[in-house]
C-alpha positions in Angstrom: -0.3 0.1 -0.3 3.0 2.4 0.5 3.9 2.0 -3.0 0.5 3.2 -3.8 0.0 6.4 -1.6 3.9 7.1 -2.8 3.1 7.1 -6.6 0.0 9.2 -6.2 1.6 11.8 -3.6 4.6 12.1 -6.5 1.7 12.8 -9.1 -0.1 15.6 -7.1 1.3 19.1 -8.7 2.6 21.5 -6.2 -0.7 23.1 -5.2 -2.4 19.7 -4.4 0.5 18.3 -2.3 0.7 21.5 -0.5 -3.2 21.2 0.8 -2.2 17.6 1.6 0.5 18.8 4.0 -1.4 22.0 5.7 -4.3 19.6 6.6 -2.1 17.2 8.3 1.0 19.1 9.9 1.9 16.2 11.9 3.2 14.8 8.5 6.0 17.8 8.3 6.6 18.2 11.9 10.4 18.4 12.7 12.1 16.7 11.7 10.6 17.1 8.4 10.5 14.6 5.9 13.1 14.5 2.7 11.6 12.2 0.6 8.2 10.6 -0.5 8.2 7.5 1.2 8.9 8.8 4.4 5.8 11.1 3.8 4.0 8.0 2.8 5.1 6.5 6.5 4.0 9.2 8.4 0.8 9.9 6.5 -0.2 6.4 6.8 0.5 6.3 10.1 -2.5 4.5 12.5 -2.7 6.5 15.2 -2.3 9.9 13.0 -5.1 8.7 10.9 -7.3 8.2 13.7 -6.6 11.6 15.0 -7.0 12.8 11.5 -10.7 10.8 11.5 -11.8 12.4 14.4 -12.1 15.9 13.0 -14.0 14.6 9.7 -17.3 15.2 9.2 -20.4 12.6 8.6 -20.1 12.8 5.0 -16.6 11.6 4.5 -17.2 9.2 7.5 -20.2 7.5 5.2 -18.2 7.3 2.6 -14.9 5.5 4.0 -18.1 3.2 5.7 -19.2 2.6 2.1 -16.0 1.7 1.1 -15.1 -0.7 3.6 -18.8 -2.4 2.7 -18.3 -2.7 -1.0 -15.3 -4.1 -0.6 -11.6 -3.9 -2.4 -10.5 -0.8 -4.2 -13.9 0.5 -5.4 -14.5 3.2 -7.7 -16.0 6.4 -7.5 -19.4 5.1 -9.5 -19.5 1.7 -7.2 -19.7 4.1 -4.5 -22.3 6.3 -6.2 -24.5 3.3 -6.8 -24.5 1.8 -3.5 -25.7 5.1 -1.6 -28.0 5.8 -4.4 -26.3 9.7 -5.5 -25.0 10.8 -8.2 -21.2 10.4 -8.9 -20.8 14.4 -8.5 -22.3 14.3 -5.1 -19.2 11.8 -4.4 -16.7 13.6 -5.5 -16.4 16.8 -3.8 -16.4 14.6 -0.2 -14.1 12.0 -1.7 -11.6 15.1 -3.0 -12.0 16.2 0.8 -10.7 12.3 2.1 -8.2 12.9 -0.1 -6.8 16.3 1.0 -6.3 14.5 3.9 -4.4 11.4 2.9 -7.0 8.8 4.7 -7.7 7.5 1.4 -6.4 8.1 -2.3 -7.0 7.1 -5.9 -5.2 4.6 -7.9 -4.3 5.4 -11.6 -6.9 3.4 -12.3 -9.4 5.6 -10.6 -10.0 2.9 -7.7 -9.7 3.8 -4.1 -7.2 3.0 -1.2 -8.0 3.3 2.5 -5.4 3.5 4.7 -5.0 0.5 6.9 -6.3 2.8 10.1 -10.0 3.0 8.7 -11.0 -0.7 9.0 -9.7 -0.6 12.3 -12.2 2.1 13.6 -15.5 0.2 12.2 -15.8 -3.3 12.9 -19.2 -3.4 11.4 -19.7 -0.5 8.8 -23.2 0.2 8.2 -24.3 -2.3 10.6 -22.9 -4.7 8.6 -20.8 -7.8 9.3 -17.6 -9.3 7.8 -18.0 -10.8 4.2 -19.2 -14.2 3.7 -15.8 -15.4 2.6 -14.7 -14.8 6.4 -16.8 -17.2 7.5 -16.7 -19.7 4.4 -12.8 -19.9 4.0 -12.3 -20.0 8.1 -10.2 -22.8 9.1 -13.0 -23.7 11.6 -15.0 -25.0 8.8 -14.0 -27.6 7.5 -14.3 -28.9 3.8 -16.9 -31.6 4.3 -19.0 -29.1 6.5 -18.8 -26.5 3.5 -20.0 -29.5 1.2 -22.8 -30.2 3.7 -23.9 -26.5 3.1 -24.1 -26.7 -0.6 -25.8 -30.0 -0.3 -28.2 -27.9 1.5 -28.6 -25.4 -0.5 -28.6 -27.4 -3.6 -26.0 -26.3 -5.1 -22.6 -28.3 -6.2 -19.9 -29.0 -4.1 -17.3 -30.1 -6.8 -14.3 -27.9 -7.5 -12.1 -26.5 -5.2 -12.8 -24.0 -2.0 -12.9 -21.1 -3.5 -15.1 -22.3 -6.4 -17.7 -23.2 -3.7 -17.3 -20.6 -1.7 -18.3 -18.4 -4.8 -21.3 -20.7 -5.6 -22.6 -20.0 -2.1 -22.1 -16.4 -1.9 -23.8 -16.2 -5.0 -26.9 -17.8 -4.1 -27.0 -16.0 -0.7 -26.1 -12.3 -1.9 -29.3 -12.5 -4.6 -32.1 -11.0 -3.0 -34.3 -13.0 -5.4 -32.8 -16.6 -4.4 -32.7 -15.9 -0.8 -36.4 -14.9 -1.2 -37.0 -18.3 -2.4 -34.8 -20.1 0.1 -36.6 -18.4 2.3 -40.1 -19.4 1.4 -39.5 -22.8 2.6 -38.1 -21.4 6.4 -39.6 -22.5 9.2 -42.3 -20.1 11.1 -40.0 -17.3 12.8 -37.3 -17.4 10.9 -37.8 -14.4 8.7 -38.3 -11.8 11.5 -35.1 -13.1 13.5 -33.2 -12.8 10.3 -34.6 -9.2 10.0 -33.5 -8.2 13.5 -29.8 -9.8 12.7 -30.2 -8.0 9.1 -30.9 -4.1 10.5 -29.7 -4.4 14.5 -26.8 -6.8 14.0 -24.6 -7.9 12.7 -23.7 -9.3 15.9 -26.5 -10.8 18.9 -27.3 -12.5 21.6 -28.4 -15.8 21.3 -29.5 -19.0 23.2 -26.8 -21.6 22.0 -29.3 -24.7 22.3 -31.4 -23.4 19.5 -29.1 -23.9 17.0 -28.2 -27.8 17.6 -32.2 -28.3 17.8 -34.0 -29.6 14.4 -36.7 -27.5 13.2 -35.7 -24.1 15.2 -35.1 -21.2 12.8 -32.0 -21.0 14.1 -30.8 -24.8 13.2 -32.4 -24.0 10.0 -30.3 -20.5 9.2 -27.0 -22.2 10.6 -27.2 -25.3 8.4 -27.7 -22.9 4.7 -24.9 -20.3 6.3 -27.3 -17.3 7.1 -26.1 -17.1 10.4 -22.9 -18.1 12.0 -22.2 -18.8 15.9 -18.7 -17.5 17.0 -19.6 -18.5 20.9 -22.3 -20.9 22.5 -24.7 -17.3 23.3 -23.4 -15.3 20.4 -24.0 -15.5 16.5 -23.1 -13.2 13.5 -24.5 -12.7 10.1 -22.6 -12.1 6.7 -22.6 -9.1 5.2 -23.6 -10.1 1.8 -26.5 -12.0 3.3 -27.3 -8.7 5.3 -27.5 -6.7 2.5 -29.7 -9.5 0.2 -32.4 -9.3 3.3 -32.3 -5.5 3.2 -33.1 -5.6 -0.2 -32.0 -3.8 -3.5 -33.8 -0.8 -2.8 -31.4 -0.1 0.5 -28.4 2.3 -0.1 -26.0 3.0 2.4 -26.4 6.2 4.4 -25.1 9.8 2.9 -25.9 13.2 4.1 -23.7 16.0 2.4 -25.4 18.6 3.9 -25.6 19.5 7.5 -28.8 19.9 9.0 -30.8 23.3 9.4 -29.5 25.9 11.6 -32.0 28.4 12.5 -30.6 31.8 13.3 -31.7 35.2 14.3 -30.5 38.7 14.1 -27.6 39.8 16.8 -27.0 42.9 18.3 -23.1 43.2 17.1 -22.6 46.3 19.2 -24.2 44.8 22.4 -21.9 41.3 21.8 -18.8 43.7 21.8 -20.4 45.1 24.9 -20.5 42.4 26.6 -16.8 41.3 26.0 -15.4 44.2 26.6 -17.2 43.9 30.1 -16.6 40.2 30.8 -12.7 40.2 30.0 -11.5 42.7 32.2 -13.6 41.3 35.0 -12.3 37.8 34.1 -8.6 39.3 34.6 -9.6 41.1 37.7 -11.1 38.4 39.4 -9.0 35.4 38.9 -6.1 37.9 40.2 -8.6 38.0 43.0 -8.3 34.4 43.4 -4.7 33.5 43.0 -3.7 36.4 45.5 -6.2 34.9 48.0 -4.7 31.5 47.3 -1.2 32.8 47.8 -2.2 34.1 51.0 -3.9 31.4 52.3 -3.8 27.4 51.3 -6.6 26.1 49.4 -7.3 22.6 51.4 -8.1 19.4 49.2 -10.8 16.8 49.8 -9.4 13.3 50.7 -9.8 12.0 47.5 -8.9 15.1 45.6 -10.2 18.2 44.5 -11.6 20.9 46.1 -14.6 20.6 48.1 -18.0 22.8 47.9 -17.2 24.5 51.4 -14.2 26.0 50.1 -15.7 27.0 46.7 -18.8 28.7 48.5 -15.8 30.1 51.1 -13.7 31.6 48.2 -16.1 32.9 46.4 -17.4 34.7 49.0 -14.1 36.2 50.0 -12.9 37.5 46.3 -16.8 38.5 45.5 -17.5 35.8 43.0 -20.4 33.6 42.1 -19.9 30.3 43.2 -19.9 29.0 39.0 -17.3 31.7 38.2 -15.1 30.8 41.2 -15.0 27.3 40.0 -14.0 28.3 36.4 -11.5 30.5 37.1 -9.8 27.9 39.9 -9.9 25.2 37.3 -8.3 27.8 34.5 -5.7 28.5 36.6 -5.0 25.0 37.8 -4.7 23.9 34.2 -2.8 27.2 33.4 -0.2 26.5 36.1 -0.9 29.1 37.8 -1.9 27.2 41.0 -0.7 23.2 41.7 -0.7 21.5 44.8 1.8 21.7 47.4 1.9 18.2 49.2 4.2 20.3 52.1 1.4 22.7 52.0 -1.2 20.7 52.3 -3.3 21.8 49.9 -3.4 24.3 46.9 -1.2 27.2 46.4 0.2 30.1 44.0 3.3 29.1 41.6 6.0 30.7 40.6 4.4 30.8 37.3 1.8 33.3 39.0 4.2 35.7 40.1 6.1 35.8 36.1 2.3 36.1 35.2 1.6 38.9 37.0 4.1 41.0 36.0 2.6 40.4 32.0 0.6 43.3 30.3 -3.0 42.4 30.8 -3.6 41.0 27.4 -1.1 38.4 27.6 -2.6 37.7 31.1 -5.9 37.0 29.3 -4.6 35.0 26.6 -2.9 32.5 29.4 -6.0 32.1 30.8 -8.0 31.6 27.6 -5.4 29.4 26.7 -5.4 27.3 29.9 -9.5 26.7 29.5 -9.0 26.0 25.6 -7.0 23.1 26.5 -8.7 21.9 30.0 -10.2 18.3 29.9 -13.6 18.7 32.0 -16.3 21.1 32.3 -16.5 23.2 35.1 -20.4 24.2 35.4 -21.5 20.9 33.8 -23.9 19.2 36.3 -23.4 15.2 37.0 -26.6 13.1 38.2 -28.1 16.6 39.2 -24.8 17.9 41.0 -21.5 19.6 40.3 -18.6 17.4 41.0 -15.6 18.6 43.5 -13.5 21.0 41.7 -10.1 20.0 40.0 -11.5 16.3 40.1 -10.8 13.3 37.7 -13.4 13.7 34.8 -13.9 10.2 33.2 -14.6 12.0 29.8 -11.4 14.1 30.2 -10.1 14.5 26.4 -13.8 14.3 24.7 -14.9 17.0 26.3 -11.7 19.5 25.1 -12.9 18.2 22.0 -16.7 19.3 22.7 -15.5 22.6 23.0 -13.7 22.8 20.1 -16.2 21.8 17.7 -18.8 23.9 19.3 -16.6 26.8 18.7 -16.3 25.2 15.4 -19.8 25.0 14.5 -20.3 28.8 15.9 -17.6 30.5 13.8 -19.5 29.2 10.7 -22.3 31.4 11.6 -22.6 34.9 10.2 -21.1 37.5 12.4 -24.7 38.9 12.8 -26.4 36.3 13.3 -26.9 33.9 16.3 -28.5 30.5 16.7 -32.0 30.0 17.6 -31.8 26.4 19.5 -29.3 25.0 21.1 -31.2 21.6 19.8 -30.3 22.2 16.5 -26.8 23.8 17.4 -25.6 20.4 18.9 -27.5 18.7 15.7 -24.7 20.3 13.7 -21.6 19.9 15.9 -22.5 16.1 15.8 -22.5 16.6 11.9 -19.0 18.1 12.2 -17.7 16.1 14.5 -19.6 12.4 14.6 -17.3 10.8 16.1 -17.7 12.5 19.4 -20.3 10.9 22.2 -23.4 12.5 21.0 -25.1 12.1 24.5 -22.0 13.7 25.9 -22.4 16.4 23.8 -26.0 17.3 24.2 -25.2 16.7 28.2 -22.1 19.6 27.9 -23.1 21.9 25.1 -24.9 24.1 27.4 -22.5 23.9 30.1 -19.7 25.1 27.6 -21.4 28.0 26.7 -21.8 29.4 29.9 -18.5 28.7 30.4 -17.5 31.0 27.1 -19.9 33.6 28.0 -17.7 34.2 31.7 -14.6 34.7 30.0 -16.0 36.7 27.1 -15.5 34.4 24.1 -19.6 34.2 23.7 -22.6 36.7 24.5 -26.2 36.8 22.9 -26.2 33.1 21.7 -22.8 34.3 19.2 -19.1 34.6 19.7 -17.3 37.7 20.4 -14.7 38.8 18.7 -12.3 36.6 21.3 -14.2 33.5 20.5 -13.6 33.9 16.8 -10.2 34.3 17.1 -10.0 31.1 19.3 -12.2 29.1 17.4 -9.2 28.1 14.6 -6.4 27.4 17.2 -7.8 24.2 17.7 -5.3 22.3 16.1 -2.4 23.9 18.5 -4.8 23.7 21.5 -2.9 21.1 23.1 -3.6 19.1 26.7 -4.1 19.1 30.0 -0.2 17.9 30.3 1.1 20.7 28.5 2.6 23.6 31.2 1.9 26.3 28.5 1.1 26.4 24.6 2.9 29.3 23.0 1.0 28.7 19.6 -2.1 29.6 21.7 -0.9 32.2 24.1 1.0 34.2 21.6 -1.6 33.9 18.9 -1.6 37.2 17.2 -5.2 37.3 16.2 -6.2 36.1 19.7 -3.3 38.8 21.1 -5.3 41.5 18.8 -8.9 40.6 20.3 -7.7 40.4 23.7 -6.2 43.8 23.3 -9.5 45.1 21.9 -11.4 43.2 24.6 -9.4 44.8 27.6 -9.1 48.3 26.0 -12.3 49.3 27.5 -11.4 48.8 31.2 -11.9 51.8 33.2 -8.5 53.5 34.8 -10.2 56.4 36.5 -12.6 56.2 39.2 -15.4 58.7 40.5 -14.3 59.9 44.3 -16.9 61.1 46.7 -17.1 63.1 50.1 -18.8 59.8 51.5 -15.7 58.0 51.4 -16.5 56.1 48.4 -15.0 55.1 44.9 -17.2 54.5 42.1 -15.6 53.0 38.6 -18.5 53.1 36.0 -17.5 50.0 33.8 -14.9 46.9 33.8 -11.8 48.4 36.3 -8.6 48.0 35.2 -6.7 45.1 37.0 -4.3 47.9 38.5 -6.7 50.1 39.0 -9.1 47.3 41.1 -5.8 45.9 42.6 -4.9 50.2 43.8 -8.5 50.3 45.1 -8.7 46.5 46.7 -5.3 47.1 48.5 -6.9 51.0 50.6 -10.8 50.1 50.3 -13.6 47.5 50.8 -15.0 46.5 47.7 -19.3 46.6 48.0 -20.6 46.3 45.0 -19.6 45.2 41.3 -21.0 44.7 38.0 -21.7 47.2 35.5 -20.3 49.9 38.2 -18.0 48.7 41.2 -18.1 50.5 44.4 -15.4 50.8 46.7 -15.6 52.6 50.5 -12.5 53.3 52.3 -12.4 53.2 56.2 -9.4 53.1 58.7 -8.7 49.8 58.9 -8.6 49.5 54.8 -6.4 52.5 54.6 -4.2 50.8 57.4 -4.1 47.4 55.1 -2.7 49.9 52.6 0.3 51.2 54.5 0.8 47.7 55.7 1.5 46.5 52.5 4.3 49.1 52.2 2.3 52.3 50.6 2.9 56.0 52.5 0.3 58.4 53.0 2.0 60.5 50.1 2.0 57.4 47.6 -1.1 56.2 48.4 -2.6 59.9 47.9 -0.8 59.9 44.5 -2.0 56.9 43.0 -5.5 57.6 44.0 -5.1 61.0 42.6 -4.1 59.5 39.3 -7.4 57.9 38.7 -9.4 60.8 40.2 -9.6 63.9 41.9 -9.6 63.2 45.7 -12.4 65.0 47.8 -10.8 66.4 51.0 -12.5 64.1 53.7 -10.5 60.9 51.9 -7.1 62.8 51.9 -7.8 63.7 56.0 -8.7 60.3 56.5 -5.4 59.0 54.6 -3.1 61.4 56.4 -4.9 60.8 59.9 -4.6 57.2 60.1 -0.6 57.0 58.4 0.3 60.0 61.3 -0.9 56.9 63.7 0.9 54.6 61.6 3.8 53.1 63.1 3.6 54.1 67.2 5.0 50.8 67.4 7.7 49.4 65.0 8.9 46.2 64.5 12.2 45.1 62.5 13.5 42.4 60.9 17.1 41.0 61.1 18.9 39.6 58.1 21.5 37.8 60.3 22.8 37.8 63.9 26.6 38.5 64.6 27.9 37.1 67.8 31.5 37.6 69.1 32.8 36.8 72.9 35.1 39.9 73.1 32.6 43.3 73.4 35.7 45.5 72.0 36.0 43.7 68.5 32.4 43.6 68.0 32.2 47.5 68.8 34.9 47.5 66.4 33.2 45.9 64.0 30.2 48.0 64.6 32.3 51.2 64.0 33.9 49.7 60.7 33.2 52.4 57.7 33.6 49.8 55.1 30.7 47.8 56.8 28.1 50.5 57.3 26.4 48.9 54.0 25.5 46.1 56.3 23.4 48.3 58.9 24.5 46.9 61.7 23.4 48.1 65.1 24.5 46.7 68.6 21.8 44.8 70.5 24.0 43.7 73.5 28.0 44.0 74.3 28.5 40.6 72.6 25.2 40.7 69.7 25.2 42.6 66.8 22.0 43.0 64.3 22.3 43.1 60.7 20.2 44.1 57.9 22.3 42.0 55.5 21.8 38.5 54.8 24.1 35.9 56.2 25.7 35.2 53.0 26.5 39.2 52.2 27.3 39.5 55.4 29.8 36.9 55.3 31.8 38.4 52.6 31.7 41.6 53.3 33.6 40.7 57.1 36.3 38.5 55.1 36.6 41.1 52.7 37.1 43.7 56.1 40.2 41.1 57.4 37.7 39.4 59.9 37.5 35.3 60.2 33.7 35.1 60.7 32.3 31.4 60.5 28.6 31.0 59.8 26.9 29.0 62.5 22.8 26.9 62.2 20.2 27.6 65.0 21.5 25.6 67.4 25.2 27.3 66.9 27.2 24.3 65.3 29.3 25.5 62.9 27.9 24.7 58.9 28.6 25.5 55.1 26.1 27.7 53.8 26.0 27.9 49.7 25.7 31.6 48.4 22.3 32.1 47.2 22.0 31.6 43.5 21.9 35.0 41.4 19.1 36.0 39.2 16.9 39.0 37.9 14.6 39.8 41.2 11.6 41.7 40.9 9.9 43.5 43.8 5.8 42.1 43.9 3.2 43.7 45.7 3.2 43.3 49.4 7.0 42.7 49.3 7.0 39.5 47.5 10.1 38.8 45.2 9.8 36.8 42.1 13.2 35.4 40.4 12.1 35.3 36.8 13.5 33.3 33.9 15.2 34.3 31.1 12.8 35.9 28.5 11.8 32.9 25.8 13.1 32.7 22.3 10.7 33.8 19.9 8.3 31.4 18.8 9.7 29.4 15.2 6.9 30.1 12.6 4.8 26.8 11.7 6.0 24.9 8.5 5.3 26.0 5.5 3.3 23.0 3.0 4.0 25.2 0.4 7.5 25.4 0.7 7.7 21.7 1.8 5.6 20.2 -1.1 8.2 21.8 -3.5 11.5 20.5 -1.8 9.8 17.6 -2.0 8.5 17.2 -5.4 12.4 18.2 -6.4 13.7 15.6 -4.9 12.2 13.2 -6.7 9.4 10.6 -7.5 8.7 7.2 -5.6 11.3 5.6 -7.9 14.1 7.7 -7.0 13.3 7.6 -3.5 12.7 3.8 -3.1 16.0 3.1 -5.6 18.1 5.6 -2.7 16.2 3.8 -0.1 17.9 0.5 -1.3 20.8 1.8 -2.5 21.7 3.3 1.0 20.7 -0.1 2.8 23.4 -2.3 0.7 25.8 0.6 1.0 25.6 1.9 4.7 27.9 -0.1 7.1 30.5 -0.4 3.6 30.5 3.6 3.8 30.6 3.9 7.5 33.2 1.5 7.7 35.5 3.1 5.2 34.9 6.5 6.2 34.2 6.5 10.1 37.5 5.5 11.1 37.7 7.1 14.3 34.7 5.0 15.6 35.3 1.7 17.1 33.0 -1.2 15.4 30.5 -0.9 17.8 29.6 2.7 17.4 29.9 2.1 13.8 27.3 0.2 14.2 24.9 2.4 16.0 25.7 4.9 13.8 24.6 3.1 10.7 21.1 2.5 13.0 21.0 6.5 13.1 21.0 6.2 9.0 18.9 2.7 8.2 16.5 3.1 11.5 16.6 6.9 12.6 17.6 6.3 15.7 18.6 9.1 17.8 22.4 9.6 18.7 24.4 11.8 20.7 27.8 11.9 18.5 30.9 14.2 19.1 33.0 15.5 16.5 37.0 15.5 16.6 36.5 19.3 17.6 34.5 18.4 20.9 31.0 19.6 19.2 28.1 17.5 20.0 25.1 17.2 18.7 21.8 14.9 19.0 21.0 13.7 15.4 18.9 11.4 13.9 17.1 10.5 10.5 20.4 10.3 9.0 21.5 9.8 5.6 25.2 9.0 3.9 26.1 11.3 0.8 29.9 12.0 -0.2 31.6 10.9 3.0 29.1 13.0 5.0 26.4 12.3 7.6 23.2 14.1 6.5 21.0 14.0 9.6 19.1 15.7 11.8 20.2 17.9 14.5 17.7 18.7 17.2 20.0 21.6 18.7 20.0 23.6 15.7 16.3 22.1 14.5 17.4 21.8 11.0 19.3 19.0 8.7 23.0 19.3 9.2 26.0 17.7 7.2 29.0 15.9 9.7 31.9 14.7 8.0 32.4 11.1 9.0 35.7 11.0 9.6 35.8 13.9 11.9 33.0 12.0 14.5 35.2 10.7 17.3 32.1 9.5 19.3 28.3 8.2 18.9 26.7 7.1 22.2 22.9 6.3 22.3 20.8 9.3 22.7 
């Protein structure tokens, strides 16, 4: 079969091959194939084909089943006759299959299917195995086969193949089979119809198959049924088709079900998005800060209980459903995680980096988490919601339902909304029929509710954010991914997020009654400032905060001064006199009692020596102060203090809390950023820019230039013959065992770590030999590179 697909691929022009590669990005993922035979191997990979089939619409899957039923390598006309439609109706959907390399035509027009297709359906169109599979079976002896012929009044002479052909011709002919059934015992026709329409495998009473005169025994003797187990029987495909009659045609639904739509107010949809997006970011930040301060306990069997969800919702000012959704999204985005030492859910280091990003980037990270989340936060199971962050057996299927729903919604014009959820579910099922239909109907409403809370849907249609997210299903990733840069940094989604956050209010109206009113969604920065210095009383279209002595003191405790707090609030609006008086009055009393922090303690037995150290000019930066004649307190940490004392000529030693001398490692350096509340984050270096996705047209052009199927086959045969001879003659620095390993890099595409004579190392695979060099994929370079064989000094398994 590989020869067939290689020949077909080589016959395509650049545009058609590029279309195939665009639909199958898995086939050109690094390390990309360099020959048609390697491309064909990737395209026909079982798991890859099954993954593609999950996204195919109903008509293409019906065509695949029809191909399996017709058998062999059917033509377009044969498929059209079986389906009862014209050939012109079949061709566009066959082209869709060809463009995904799930099937391909031969030079004679006959269609070949990828082997994985037959593994998906054991009973295409509800039909069993061909009759020949039962008659040719080793379980059926030649004598038993001749006995069937005698019962059917057929000749038993000739070879086994000829006998099977005679039986198949009789049982597969509707008229001849009808004549045969005229003499059947009562009840036989009804029983056979049950197998033909609701089979092909059914539970039976095994005793009736050995009792003379029963319909089951009569059908078994004539090859109409075959018992595979004592209580299971099957009907062959030809018999079922003959019983269904000559007017039967396989199912074919080339047109999607009707989806009624209604007019929608685009302005209202955009307004809803611009209200929801800032709120999502605001409340997610509040939730994360709450968990950062107080560990969220988990249930014994895992997950977060309803009681904790209610407490968290009350403290951050969210509805319970919204809290549950944001908590699970933040967990998938790796902003919170289970900490066994803390005994619950805590904020991660990723939260520190996330909170320093621009607002649109933070929003995109949350949306990317929801996009790959393998659960539905608002879905009810048996009338109640399960524990948040608990395991969901549906898992990956729920994520696929989310992507399929958005794909169907994206097809609706931007000024229209779907009329009924039932019709939308039917349209989604037509688009992705391999999804669990019951689960789809059960999850659809919950997924849409989640989308509304996140600003992705409103008024029964997608918002700009939702339409930007819908095309990213192919790169969505799954919950095992810590992040998905292809989604988080997608230009379209970033632009939509920037637009959604642009309406966030950065100003407030301050009243003489010590209130602050924000008429619209507050920006995250404004909300954080007001939350720090005031108590939020209400939120929604307009949010209200109230200042008081306790709330102002809270801001001062967090590090603000009266001047910085007044200046920060003044940037958001004009401050009334009572508010400035309140802040200054609280600040005047703030700090009447002080508590100092100590970086380290210096002890010594000689008071004169400690007094000398405290007065030393070079040690002034340590902030040393005398607590007692033999005790100094320093503001700097122990590591910095030790280094400074040694540089000044003293000989201190570090001790632990018990007084024992210990060796302390100096803290590792890094870029430190001070966060609100005195928290410090050490950030990783900025990530490299994303590699652009493979260009299908560029790869199509390269593959076509590299040669056709004959060239690829010839090159492969020559390589297999010459690999060991060339390596043995050219790679003279390598011992025999390492030469063999290098040969496996060429012939079996294994990964190996090679070291060149100059010390350069590289992880290579998918190698080829040409002109004394190893042309192989280099993981460090992300490209194919050439390595001289005589310069390779070492090869080890990677």
